[in-house]
PLY file of the C-alpha trace (Angstrom):
ply
format ascii 1.0
element vertex 686
property float x
property float y
property float z
element edge 685
property int vertex1
property int vertex2
end_header
9.47 -29.97 1.39
8.30 -26.55 2.66
6.03 -23.88 1.19
5.88 -20.10 1.39
2.44 -18.47 1.36
1.70 -14.89 0.28
-1.66 -13.50 1.41
-3.27 -10.18 0.51
-6.59 -9.14 2.04
-8.56 -6.63 -0.01
-11.91 -5.01 0.56
-13.66 -7.52 -1.72
-11.36 -10.52 -2.25
-8.53 -12.25 -0.37
-5.75 -13.40 -2.72
-3.25 -16.15 -2.00
-0.16 -17.53 -3.70
1.55 -20.74 -2.54
5.18 -21.26 -3.56
7.08 -24.53 -3.34
10.44 -23.32 -1.99
12.25 -26.30 -3.53
10.81 -26.51 -7.04
9.43 -22.98 -7.39
6.01 -24.38 -8.38
3.22 -21.85 -7.81
-0.47 -22.24 -6.95
-2.98 -19.40 -6.53
-6.45 -18.89 -5.07
-8.98 -16.10 -4.66
-11.77 -16.16 -2.04
-14.25 -13.54 -0.81
-12.96 -11.34 2.03
-14.68 -11.47 5.42
-14.71 -7.84 6.67
-15.98 -8.72 10.17
-12.93 -10.93 10.77
-10.29 -10.97 8.02
-8.62 -14.07 9.49
-11.67 -16.16 8.53
-11.18 -15.23 4.87
-7.45 -15.93 5.16
-8.03 -19.41 6.57
-10.68 -20.11 3.91
-8.06 -19.14 1.34
-5.42 -21.36 2.93
-7.80 -24.30 2.68
-8.59 -23.45 -0.95
-5.00 -22.94 -2.16
-3.71 -26.03 -0.34
-6.56 -28.01 -1.88
-5.56 -26.74 -5.33
-1.96 -27.78 -4.68
-2.90 -31.10 -3.10
-0.82 -30.49 0.03
-1.45 -30.42 3.76
-1.47 -26.88 5.30
1.07 -28.10 7.86
3.73 -27.93 5.15
3.52 -24.11 5.04
6.63 -22.77 6.80
6.27 -19.02 6.14
3.24 -16.79 5.70
3.85 -13.30 4.28
0.74 -11.19 4.82
-0.38 -7.77 3.59
-3.21 -6.46 5.75
-5.58 -3.48 5.84
-6.55 -3.91 9.51
-4.57 -0.83 10.65
-5.85 1.25 7.73
-9.49 0.31 8.26
-9.23 0.93 12.01
-8.41 4.59 11.35
-10.86 4.99 8.47
-13.74 3.56 10.50
-12.78 5.27 13.79
-12.83 1.98 15.69
-9.44 2.19 17.40
-8.52 2.18 21.07
-9.29 4.89 23.61
-5.86 6.50 23.81
-4.31 8.34 26.74
-1.54 10.89 26.11
1.23 12.23 28.34
2.84 15.50 27.22
5.22 18.04 28.72
3.42 20.76 30.71
2.28 23.45 28.29
1.84 21.05 25.36
-1.45 19.42 26.35
-3.28 20.68 23.24
-0.65 19.64 20.70
-3.17 17.48 18.78
-5.85 20.17 18.82
-3.49 22.84 17.47
-1.99 20.43 14.93
-0.94 21.95 11.58
-2.78 24.79 9.87
-3.97 22.87 6.85
-7.48 22.71 5.38
-8.08 20.39 2.40
-9.89 21.74 -0.63
-9.83 25.11 -2.36
-9.62 28.59 -0.87
-13.10 28.23 0.60
-12.46 24.74 1.94
-12.64 25.93 5.54
-16.36 26.74 5.09
-17.36 23.07 4.81
-14.33 21.38 6.43
-15.33 19.31 9.44
-12.19 18.54 11.37
-12.22 15.06 12.85
-11.71 14.55 16.57
-8.11 13.88 17.73
-7.20 10.22 18.16
-6.35 11.00 21.81
-9.12 13.09 23.46
-8.22 16.10 25.59
-9.99 14.45 28.54
-7.46 11.60 28.29
-4.41 13.89 28.10
-2.25 14.71 31.11
0.88 16.83 31.51
4.21 15.90 33.06
6.34 18.38 34.99
9.63 18.06 33.08
11.71 19.63 30.34
14.45 18.40 28.00
16.36 20.97 25.94
16.84 20.75 22.16
20.44 19.77 22.87
19.29 16.78 24.96
20.23 18.30 28.32
17.79 18.12 31.24
16.37 21.59 31.88
13.87 20.51 34.55
13.75 17.06 36.13
10.64 14.85 36.03
8.25 15.19 39.00
7.38 11.50 39.38
5.03 11.99 42.37
2.90 14.56 40.52
2.80 12.22 37.52
1.60 9.30 39.67
-1.28 11.47 40.89
-2.14 12.57 37.33
-2.31 8.91 36.26
-5.50 8.57 38.32
-7.28 10.64 35.65
-6.32 8.10 32.98
-7.47 5.27 35.23
-10.90 6.87 35.55
-11.13 7.29 31.78
-10.45 3.54 31.30
-7.93 4.12 28.51
-6.98 1.14 26.34
-3.55 2.36 25.16
-1.10 5.06 26.25
1.19 7.40 24.32
4.11 9.26 25.87
5.37 12.19 23.79
7.52 14.73 25.62
9.17 17.84 24.22
12.59 17.17 22.63
12.53 13.49 23.64
14.12 12.66 20.28
17.31 14.18 21.70
17.08 12.44 25.09
14.61 9.67 25.92
15.41 9.59 29.65
12.17 11.20 30.84
9.92 9.21 28.49
11.36 5.98 29.85
10.79 7.23 33.40
7.16 8.03 32.56
6.80 4.52 31.12
7.95 2.99 34.42
5.38 5.02 36.36
2.63 4.13 33.87
3.33 0.40 34.01
2.65 0.43 37.74
-0.40 2.70 37.50
-1.93 1.12 34.38
-0.98 -2.57 34.31
-1.73 -4.32 31.05
-2.16 -1.12 29.02
0.16 -1.06 25.94
2.50 1.95 26.01
4.09 3.66 22.98
7.02 6.06 23.42
7.60 8.70 20.76
11.37 8.31 21.22
11.01 4.67 20.11
8.37 5.05 17.39
9.83 8.09 15.57
12.84 9.75 17.26
12.75 12.86 15.06
12.08 16.57 15.57
8.74 18.40 15.10
6.52 17.80 18.11
3.16 17.49 16.39
4.35 15.00 13.76
6.07 12.90 16.41
3.03 13.00 18.69
0.36 12.19 16.08
2.48 9.32 14.75
2.88 7.78 18.19
-0.78 8.36 19.08
-1.81 6.65 15.83
0.44 3.74 16.78
-1.41 3.45 20.10
-4.80 3.91 18.44
-4.47 0.90 16.11
-2.24 -1.22 18.35
-4.84 -3.25 20.31
-6.89 -4.14 17.22
-3.82 -5.03 15.11
-2.33 -7.04 17.97
-5.58 -8.96 18.44
-5.82 -9.73 14.72
-2.19 -10.79 14.34
-2.29 -12.98 17.46
-5.55 -14.57 16.33
-4.23 -15.29 12.83
-0.90 -16.57 14.13
-2.72 -18.91 16.52
-4.87 -20.33 13.69
-1.85 -20.79 11.41
0.16 -22.56 14.10
-2.63 -25.08 14.72
-1.42 -26.88 11.62
2.31 -26.30 12.13
3.76 -24.78 15.29
6.86 -23.70 13.36
4.93 -21.62 10.81
6.36 -18.09 10.83
4.02 -15.15 10.20
5.42 -11.91 8.75
3.42 -8.74 8.06
4.07 -6.39 5.14
5.09 -2.85 6.14
4.01 0.35 4.40
7.49 0.77 2.89
7.34 -2.59 1.13
9.45 -4.49 3.67
8.47 -7.27 6.04
8.20 -7.24 9.83
7.82 -10.15 12.21
4.43 -10.69 13.82
5.85 -9.50 17.15
7.27 -6.27 15.75
4.08 -5.62 13.77
2.11 -5.75 17.02
4.47 -3.26 18.69
4.72 -0.77 15.80
1.50 -1.10 13.77
1.77 2.53 12.57
4.22 1.12 10.02
1.44 -1.04 8.54
-0.99 1.69 7.44
-0.18 1.17 3.74
0.56 -2.55 4.06
-2.03 -3.67 1.50
-1.10 -1.34 -1.40
2.64 -1.88 -0.82
2.24 -5.57 -1.65
0.92 -4.79 -5.12
3.82 -2.47 -5.91
6.34 -5.07 -4.70
4.72 -7.72 -6.86
4.70 -5.42 -9.89
8.41 -4.64 -9.44
9.21 -8.36 -9.24
7.22 -9.23 -12.38
8.52 -6.28 -14.40
12.13 -6.98 -13.45
11.80 -10.52 -14.80
10.36 -9.12 -18.05
13.07 -6.46 -18.43
11.16 -3.30 -17.45
12.49 -0.97 -14.74
10.40 2.18 -15.17
6.76 1.55 -14.33
3.46 3.09 -13.45
1.62 0.54 -11.32
-2.15 0.33 -11.56
-3.87 -1.87 -8.97
-7.65 -1.88 -9.31
-9.64 -3.98 -6.89
-13.27 -4.15 -5.91
-13.26 -1.12 -3.62
-10.42 1.20 -4.63
-7.52 1.73 -7.03
-3.91 2.23 -5.96
-1.27 3.71 -8.27
2.46 4.28 -7.82
5.62 5.11 -9.78
8.67 2.85 -10.00
11.95 4.22 -11.35
14.98 2.05 -12.10
13.36 -0.89 -10.36
12.70 0.96 -7.11
9.33 2.19 -5.90
9.20 5.84 -4.91
8.98 6.22 -1.13
7.69 9.10 0.95
8.31 9.97 4.57
4.67 10.51 5.41
1.66 8.21 5.27
-1.87 9.58 5.05
-5.01 7.60 5.84
-8.23 9.62 5.77
-7.24 12.95 7.30
-4.58 11.46 9.58
-0.99 12.00 8.40
1.80 10.24 10.27
5.55 10.22 9.87
6.26 6.71 8.69
7.99 5.59 5.50
5.65 4.21 2.87
5.55 3.45 -0.82
4.24 6.58 -2.54
0.86 5.10 -3.38
-2.11 7.28 -4.29
-5.55 5.80 -3.74
-8.88 6.74 -5.30
-12.32 5.36 -4.51
-12.65 3.68 -7.89
-13.03 -0.09 -8.02
-15.10 -2.80 -9.58
-17.66 -2.33 -6.83
-17.86 1.48 -7.10
-21.51 2.52 -7.29
-22.82 4.76 -10.09
-25.58 7.29 -9.46
-27.21 10.34 -11.03
-27.92 13.08 -8.43
-31.28 14.78 -8.99
-29.72 18.18 -8.31
-27.20 18.07 -11.17
-28.41 15.23 -13.40
-24.76 14.35 -14.09
-23.44 10.82 -13.84
-21.19 10.11 -10.84
-19.20 6.97 -9.98
-17.99 6.13 -6.43
-16.39 6.45 -4.00
-19.15 4.40 -2.34
-18.67 0.70 -3.02
-20.79 -2.44 -2.93
-17.75 -4.20 -1.46
-17.77 -7.95 -0.87
-21.22 -7.94 0.70
-23.54 -7.75 -1.20
-21.22 -6.96 -4.12
-22.21 -5.96 -7.70
-25.62 -7.03 -9.01
-23.97 -9.39 -11.52
-22.55 -11.48 -8.65
-26.11 -12.59 -7.75
-25.50 -12.12 -4.02
-28.27 -9.66 -3.33
-26.66 -6.52 -4.77
-29.01 -4.29 -6.76
-27.09 -1.01 -7.19
-25.23 -0.32 -10.48
-21.47 -0.76 -10.21
-18.44 -0.56 -12.49
-18.38 -4.37 -12.65
-22.00 -4.40 -13.83
-21.09 -1.85 -16.51
-18.26 -4.09 -17.73
-20.67 -7.03 -17.88
-23.16 -5.02 -19.96
-20.39 -3.94 -22.35
-19.42 -7.58 -22.88
-16.00 -7.21 -21.22
-17.01 -9.75 -18.56
-18.83 -12.41 -20.60
-20.79 -15.31 -19.14
-17.77 -17.58 -19.62
-16.03 -15.75 -16.73
-15.95 -17.55 -13.38
-14.59 -15.19 -10.70
-12.32 -17.06 -8.31
-12.94 -20.11 -10.47
-16.57 -20.70 -9.47
-18.55 -17.42 -9.19
-21.09 -17.07 -12.02
-21.64 -13.72 -13.75
-25.28 -12.74 -14.41
-25.68 -10.32 -17.34
-29.43 -9.99 -16.90
-28.99 -8.69 -13.34
-26.24 -6.29 -14.45
-28.52 -4.82 -17.12
-31.34 -4.47 -14.60
-29.00 -2.52 -12.28
-27.75 -0.18 -15.04
-31.22 0.48 -16.47
-32.18 3.24 -13.93
-28.95 5.10 -14.82
-29.77 4.90 -18.52
-33.31 6.13 -17.88
-32.10 9.09 -15.79
-29.66 10.09 -18.56
-32.05 9.39 -21.42
-29.69 7.01 -23.23
-29.39 3.29 -23.93
-28.21 0.81 -21.28
-24.98 0.14 -23.21
-24.16 3.85 -23.54
-24.87 4.33 -19.83
-22.49 1.45 -19.05
-19.85 2.99 -21.34
-20.28 6.30 -19.53
-19.73 4.63 -16.16
-16.51 3.01 -17.41
-15.29 6.28 -18.99
-15.81 8.21 -15.75
-14.07 5.65 -13.57
-11.17 5.62 -16.08
-10.87 9.40 -15.81
-10.79 9.16 -12.00
-7.91 6.68 -12.18
-6.18 8.75 -14.86
-6.12 11.65 -12.40
-4.45 9.49 -9.76
-1.79 8.32 -12.25
-1.01 11.95 -13.11
-0.46 12.67 -9.40
2.43 10.19 -9.21
3.91 11.05 -12.61
3.25 14.45 -14.21
2.84 16.31 -10.91
6.12 14.81 -9.65
8.05 15.94 -12.72
7.96 12.61 -14.62
6.83 12.10 -18.22
4.42 9.11 -18.31
5.54 8.35 -21.86
8.85 7.17 -20.38
7.11 4.49 -18.31
5.33 1.22 -18.97
1.98 0.73 -17.27
1.42 -2.52 -15.37
-2.22 -3.35 -14.65
-3.26 -5.84 -11.99
-5.80 -6.49 -9.28
-9.08 -8.21 -10.03
-10.36 -5.32 -12.18
-7.07 -3.76 -13.37
-6.69 -5.70 -16.65
-10.23 -4.70 -17.67
-9.24 -1.02 -17.66
-5.45 -1.07 -18.19
-5.51 -0.75 -21.99
-7.79 2.29 -21.74
-5.54 3.86 -19.08
-2.47 3.21 -21.23
-4.18 5.06 -24.06
-5.00 8.02 -21.80
-1.47 8.18 -20.34
0.31 7.23 -23.59
2.33 4.76 -21.48
3.41 1.67 -23.44
3.53 -1.21 -23.26
0.66 -1.99 -20.94
1.81 -5.08 -19.04
-0.72 -7.64 -17.82
1.16 -10.20 -15.70
0.04 -13.81 -15.23
-2.36 -14.08 -12.31
-2.95 -10.30 -12.15
-5.72 -10.69 -9.60
-3.29 -12.19 -7.08
-0.23 -10.06 -7.87
-0.41 -8.36 -4.45
0.05 -11.80 -2.91
3.11 -12.28 -5.19
4.50 -9.09 -3.68
3.92 -10.38 -0.17
5.64 -13.68 -0.98
8.71 -12.05 -2.58
9.34 -9.19 -0.13
12.27 -9.09 2.27
12.44 -8.22 5.96
13.17 -4.52 6.54
13.72 -2.09 9.41
15.09 1.42 9.80
16.66 3.58 12.49
16.68 7.39 12.36
17.97 10.42 14.24
17.45 14.15 13.96
20.75 15.89 13.20
20.31 19.55 12.25
23.56 20.80 10.78
24.54 23.06 7.91
26.89 21.41 5.46
29.59 23.81 6.54
29.25 22.75 10.18
29.69 19.01 9.75
32.01 16.51 8.08
31.65 13.16 6.37
33.44 11.64 9.37
30.78 12.97 11.77
28.01 11.57 9.57
29.72 8.21 9.05
29.99 7.68 12.80
26.27 8.29 13.32
25.29 6.14 10.35
27.35 3.25 11.71
25.41 3.51 14.99
22.05 3.67 13.20
22.95 0.73 10.96
23.90 -1.37 14.01
20.51 -0.56 15.59
18.55 -1.52 12.47
20.59 -4.69 11.94
19.96 -5.71 15.56
16.21 -5.65 14.87
16.69 -7.90 11.84
18.79 -10.30 13.90
15.98 -10.49 16.46
13.68 -11.52 13.61
15.99 -14.40 12.70
17.66 -12.87 9.64
21.27 -14.16 9.29
23.89 -11.37 9.24
25.31 -12.63 5.91
21.93 -12.05 4.23
21.55 -8.40 5.30
22.37 -5.14 3.57
22.19 -1.50 4.68
21.34 1.64 2.71
21.42 5.23 3.96
19.15 8.25 3.65
19.42 11.93 4.59
16.61 14.48 4.82
18.02 17.73 3.40
16.74 21.28 2.84
18.13 24.67 1.92
18.92 26.72 5.00
15.80 28.55 6.15
13.52 26.30 4.08
10.59 24.43 5.62
10.51 21.72 2.94
12.90 18.79 3.06
13.67 16.06 0.53
15.04 12.57 1.17
18.25 11.55 -0.59
19.41 7.91 -0.84
23.14 7.24 -1.04
25.92 4.71 -0.47
27.75 5.18 2.83
31.01 3.89 1.32
30.93 6.66 -1.29
30.25 9.26 1.41
33.23 8.07 3.46
35.50 8.32 0.41
34.14 11.64 -0.87
32.59 14.84 0.46
29.11 16.14 1.17
28.43 16.69 -2.54
27.56 12.97 -2.55
24.26 13.95 -0.91
24.13 17.63 -1.89
24.16 17.21 -5.68
21.30 14.64 -5.78
19.27 16.99 -3.56
19.73 19.82 -6.09
18.64 17.52 -8.91
15.54 16.40 -7.02
14.66 20.02 -6.26
15.00 20.92 -9.95
12.80 18.03 -11.01
10.04 18.91 -8.54
10.21 22.71 -8.61
12.25 23.49 -11.79
15.05 25.31 -9.90
17.88 24.88 -7.40
19.37 27.51 -5.05
22.93 28.53 -4.27
21.99 28.72 -0.56
23.81 26.62 2.00
22.22 23.24 2.51
21.13 21.85 5.86
20.80 18.26 7.08
17.66 17.54 9.13
17.42 13.77 9.71
19.70 10.79 9.17
18.37 7.29 8.53
19.80 3.78 8.03
17.65 1.12 6.35
18.53 -2.54 6.90
17.09 -5.28 4.69
17.24 -9.04 4.56
17.66 -11.20 1.48
14.80 -11.14 -1.03
12.97 -14.38 -1.73
14.39 -16.28 -4.68
11.29 -17.12 -6.69
11.81 -17.38 -10.41
9.05 -16.50 -12.84
7.81 -19.49 -14.81
8.58 -19.49 -18.53
6.01 -20.46 -21.13
6.69 -22.88 -23.96
7.05 -21.18 -27.33
4.22 -21.26 -29.84
4.48 -23.19 -33.05
4.57 -21.57 -36.46
1.13 -22.78 -37.57
-1.96 -21.06 -36.12
0.05 -20.14 -33.00
-2.84 -18.66 -31.03
-5.64 -20.93 -32.30
-5.44 -23.38 -29.38
-6.24 -20.62 -26.90
-9.40 -19.42 -28.71
-12.71 -20.05 -26.97
-15.00 -18.36 -29.47
-16.31 -14.87 -30.00
-18.51 -12.41 -28.14
-20.10 -9.03 -28.84
-18.58 -6.03 -27.04
-19.66 -2.39 -27.04
-16.42 -0.51 -27.71
-15.72 3.01 -28.99
-19.47 3.67 -29.33
-20.43 0.62 -31.40
-20.90 -3.14 -31.22
-17.86 -5.12 -32.29
-17.05 -8.81 -32.46
-14.28 -9.72 -30.02
-12.35 -12.98 -29.80
-12.31 -14.83 -26.47
-9.07 -16.45 -25.33
-8.24 -18.82 -22.49
-5.08 -17.44 -20.91
-3.64 -20.71 -19.65
-3.53 -21.91 -23.26
-1.44 -18.97 -24.49
2.21 -19.55 -25.36
5.25 -17.31 -25.68
5.22 -15.47 -28.98
1.44 -15.44 -29.39
-0.09 -12.25 -30.78
-3.62 -11.23 -29.81
-5.29 -8.71 -32.06
-7.92 -6.47 -30.49
-10.75 -6.36 -29.87
-10.23 -9.37 -27.63
-11.06 -10.61 -24.14
-8.61 -12.91 -22.33
-10.11 -15.02 -19.54
-8.39 -16.54 -16.52
-9.27 -17.63 -12.99
-8.61 -14.39 -11.13
-9.05 -11.63 -13.72
-10.15 -10.70 -17.24
-8.06 -8.72 -19.74
-9.60 -6.45 -22.38
-7.56 -5.58 -25.48
-9.11 -2.66 -27.34
-9.61 -2.39 -31.09
-6.48 -1.10 -32.80
-4.20 -2.66 -30.19
-2.18 -5.88 -30.06
-1.18 -8.02 -27.10
2.14 -9.84 -27.42
2.81 -12.72 -25.02
6.41 -12.74 -23.75
8.40 -15.72 -22.46
7.12 -15.20 -18.88
3.47 -15.12 -19.90
3.04 -11.36 -19.61
0.69 -9.81 -22.16
2.37 -6.67 -23.53
-0.30 -4.44 -25.07
0.55 -1.62 -27.48
-1.09 0.17 -30.40
-1.07 -1.98 -33.53
1.63 -0.78 -35.91
0 1
1 2
2 3
3 4
4 5
5 6
6 7
7 8
8 9
9 10
10 11
11 12
12 13
13 14
14 15
15 16
16 17
17 18
18 19
19 20
20 21
21 22
22 23
23 24
24 25
25 26
26 27
27 28
28 29
29 30
30 31
31 32
32 33
33 34
34 35
35 36
36 37
37 38
38 39
39 40
40 41
41 42
42 43
43 44
44 45
45 46
46 47
47 48
48 49
49 50
50 51
51 52
52 53
53 54
54 55
55 56
56 57
57 58
58 59
59 60
60 61
61 62
62 63
63 64
64 65
65 66
66 67
67 68
68 69
69 70
70 71
71 72
72 73
73 74
74 75
75 76
76 77
77 78
78 79
79 80
80 81
81 82
82 83
83 84
84 85
85 86
86 87
87 88
88 89
89 90
90 91
91 92
92 93
93 94
94 95
95 96
96 97
97 98
98 99
99 100
100 101
101 102
102 103
103 104
104 105
105 106
106 107
107 108
108 109
109 110
110 111
111 112
112 113
113 114
114 115
115 116
116 117
117 118
118 119
119 120
120 121
121 122
122 123
123 124
124 125
125 126
126 127
127 128
128 129
129 130
130 131
131 132
132 133
133 134
134 135
135 136
136 137
137 138
138 139
139 140
140 141
141 142
142 143
143 144
144 145
145 146
146 147
147 148
148 149
149 150
150 151
151 152
152 153
153 154
154 155
155 156
156 157
157 158
158 159
159 160
160 161
161 162
162 163
163 164
164 165
165 166
166 167
167 168
168 169
169 170
170 171
171 172
172 173
173 174
174 175
175 176
176 177
177 178
178 179
179 180
180 181
181 182
182 183
183 184
184 185
185 186
186 187
187 188
188 189
189 190
190 191
191 192
192 193
193 194
194 195
195 196
196 197
197 198
198 199
199 200
200 201
201 202
202 203
203 204
204 205
205 206
206 207
207 208
208 209
209 210
210 211
211 212
212 213
213 214
214 215
215 216
216 217
217 218
218 219
219 220
220 221
221 222
222 223
223 224
224 225
225 226
226 227
227 228
228 229
229 230
230 231
231 232
232 233
233 234
234 235
235 236
236 237
237 238
238 239
239 240
240 241
241 242
242 243
243 244
244 245
245 246
246 247
247 248
248 249
249 250
250 251
251 252
252 253
253 254
254 255
255 256
256 257
257 258
258 259
259 260
260 261
261 262
262 263
263 264
264 265
265 266
266 267
267 268
268 269
269 270
270 271
271 272
272 273
273 274
274 275
275 276
276 277
277 278
278 279
279 280
280 281
281 282
282 283
283 284
284 285
285 286
286 287
287 288
288 289
289 290
290 291
291 292
292 293
293 294
294 295
295 296
296 297
297 298
298 299
299 300
300 301
301 302
302 303
303 304
304 305
305 306
306 307
307 308
308 309
309 310
310 311
311 312
312 313
313 314
314 315
315 316
316 317
317 318
318 319
319 320
320 321
321 322
322 323
323 324
324 325
325 326
326 327
327 328
328 329
329 330
330 331
331 332
332 333
333 334
334 335
335 336
336 337
337 338
338 339
339 340
340 341
341 342
342 343
343 344
344 345
345 346
346 347
347 348
348 349
349 350
350 351
351 352
352 353
353 354
354 355
355 356
356 357
357 358
358 359
359 360
360 361
361 362
362 363
363 364
364 365
365 366
366 367
367 368
368 369
369 370
370 371
371 372
372 373
373 374
374 375
375 376
376 377
377 378
378 379
379 380
380 381
381 382
382 383
383 384
384 385
385 386
386 387
387 388
388 389
389 390
390 391
391 392
392 393
393 394
394 395
395 396
396 397
397 398
398 399
399 400
400 401
401 402
402 403
403 404
404 405
405 406
406 407
407 408
408 409
409 410
410 411
411 412
412 413
413 414
414 415
415 416
416 417
417 418
418 419
419 420
420 421
421 422
422 423
423 424
424 425
425 426
426 427
427 428
428 429
429 430
430 431
431 432
432 433
433 434
434 435
435 436
436 437
437 438
438 439
439 440
440 441
441 442
442 443
443 444
444 445
445 446
446 447
447 448
448 449
449 450
450 451
451 452
452 453
453 454
454 455
455 456
456 457
457 458
458 459
459 460
460 461
461 462
462 463
463 464
464 465
465 466
466 467
467 468
468 469
469 470
470 471
471 472
472 473
473 474
474 475
475 476
476 477
477 478
478 479
479 480
480 481
481 482
482 483
483 484
484 485
485 486
486 487
487 488
488 489
489 490
490 491
491 492
492 493
493 494
494 495
495 496
496 497
497 498
498 499
499 500
500 501
501 502
502 503
503 504
504 505
505 506
506 507
507 508
508 509
509 510
510 511
511 512
512 513
513 514
514 515
515 516
516 517
517 518
518 519
519 520
520 521
521 522
522 523
523 524
524 525
525 526
526 527
527 528
528 529
529 530
530 531
531 532
532 533
533 534
534 535
535 536
536 537
537 538
538 539
539 540
540 541
541 542
542 543
543 544
544 545
545 546
546 547
547 548
548 549
549 550
550 551
551 552
552 553
553 554
554 555
555 556
556 557
557 558
558 559
559 560
560 561
561 562
562 563
563 564
564 565
565 566
566 567
567 568
568 569
569 570
570 571
571 572
572 573
573 574
574 575
575 576
576 577
577 578
578 579
579 580
580 581
581 582
582 583
583 584
584 585
585 586
586 587
587 588
588 589
589 590
590 591
591 592
592 593
593 594
594 595
595 596
596 597
597 598
598 599
599 600
600 601
601 602
602 603
603 604
604 605
605 606
606 607
607 608
608 609
609 610
610 611
611 612
612 613
613 614
614 615
615 616
616 617
617 618
618 619
619 620
620 621
621 622
622 623
623 624
624 625
625 626
626 627
627 628
628 629
629 630
630 631
631 632
632 633
633 634
634 635
635 636
636 637
637 638
638 639
639 640
640 641
641 642
642 643
643 644
644 645
645 646
646 647
647 648
648 649
649 650
650 651
651 652
652 653
653 654
654 655
655 656
656 657
657 658
658 659
659 660
660 661
661 662
662 663
663 664
664 665
665 666
666 667
667 668
668 669
669 670
670 671
671 672
672 673
673 674
674 675
675 676
676 677
677 678
678 679
679 680
680 681
681 682
682 683
683 684
684 685
């Protein structure tokens, strides 16, 4: 009997889900994260979840892991010292970058541009030139390059990037530079732009490959360390890492191409939400993942998460596919404060994190946080035990909120309500970014709330967005781990192919797509995915001729082979209309072609609840009552124990539903209906 383990490491908690691959039985656990070494928290969680299940850790055959190591490396500026090799004349490609300043029209006044990930002192030039057509214009001067490598030796670089002009069209010179570098810099990991992202636009290709080098040593060290610890119990345990696009990569591939992991953590939550909602019959979703440090939101249409071709972490934007997740610094640990200059209440983005955490956790935290505000309001009553054993202290929460109340001249409860209202508005803005500002009406989507703090705020967000029902899945605090456990292996291969529609044919495209598909499928085969379990989808980046913007269109290659270019042209026009309200009659132009290969998704069925009886159907789940401060006044709310709920139960608000990993608040005037899978579907009471 073997088990599959899903692990998600957040800024405050590490969530785990253990699945019996034979019976489908599920066990969950939540333990504090260990920021200094995430693998310690993971192994603590493995011990906890295996203890809950009563099994030996050696029975775990697969570990599917979403990690924030790559993300945090860039955010904290703790990556490797990166060397860069460019074509002569392109040494300052990272310094020139793109002319973009965040903020309003006067943003440049206060904008402090961060230093490039590869310093100019660690950048050398190669005497060579490849043309845009892939032909060699000037051969590589290997002897001059060998001499230039001495500069990188003296700088003691820890990783090397090779990004030469037009190498996407011909990688010959980059591979030659790699051979020279391996002799001159033994042991230094080397990333080639022609391997990482073989697409046009020199800056985007260079920054992506440099970012890959920047996070590579730290990610490789973490993955190797974790893999070693996991294999101590079972040498056959296979570790897979979640990619930014929601797919899985083997531990080996994750170490080679860590730039694809920058949105690994948030992608797990979206994957888990899609899995849960599909079981419950919902395909159009707004996902709302609120943890201790931040909140991630995304849009899912027809069961598929929206993807984007660029990933942004801090002020670094790389060209790597990722789930279109927007993140705001609003979490349960977000700290509230009242600046003396303005006297206006502010919440976040600073967070108390896992150490020391909110004041109510009784771990030394004293600053007022969103979690403390929820405790004061009665939404997190004393009956709550975070992770199953962490006590909530209301007296400490009130003590932390009191200075805020004093500064504003209001009661402690009203100050707490203000903190919650502000953090809700911050998250509301993020949800609008993925819906309204992308041309979608949020009223056409259900809202699924998860993460440790998501169910506390989901009903309020549903009311702001007018998105119904609000879905609270079972085990919402560990839903990201569900996503990790149910995700399939994925890889993609791309090529720049700039052609007007009138200058190419479906036959030309089909030939290239077959080559790209073979390349992507080869990677899956190397990761042990059987050919019979794979599938391939195709994408094309398209723009109107003369346009700088490009949009990605998904399509079926079989339909393209049977039809004409309208198979990709018409969807592009529709996407353009949705985003910008118009389409042009101009000739269209293909920019990039891409084949995406995927393995078989994990077959884990959602557990069904027994149906409730006709007499007092929800009575068995009642724990008692508590006082909550809601809509500006004290109200009596009913407490429920979630594991006692049955399918068909109706929960009238105000109510608080308690479970091991999260707490759900149902507002007055709303009703939560429990479906057959245990989801609580909240909507305004009719």
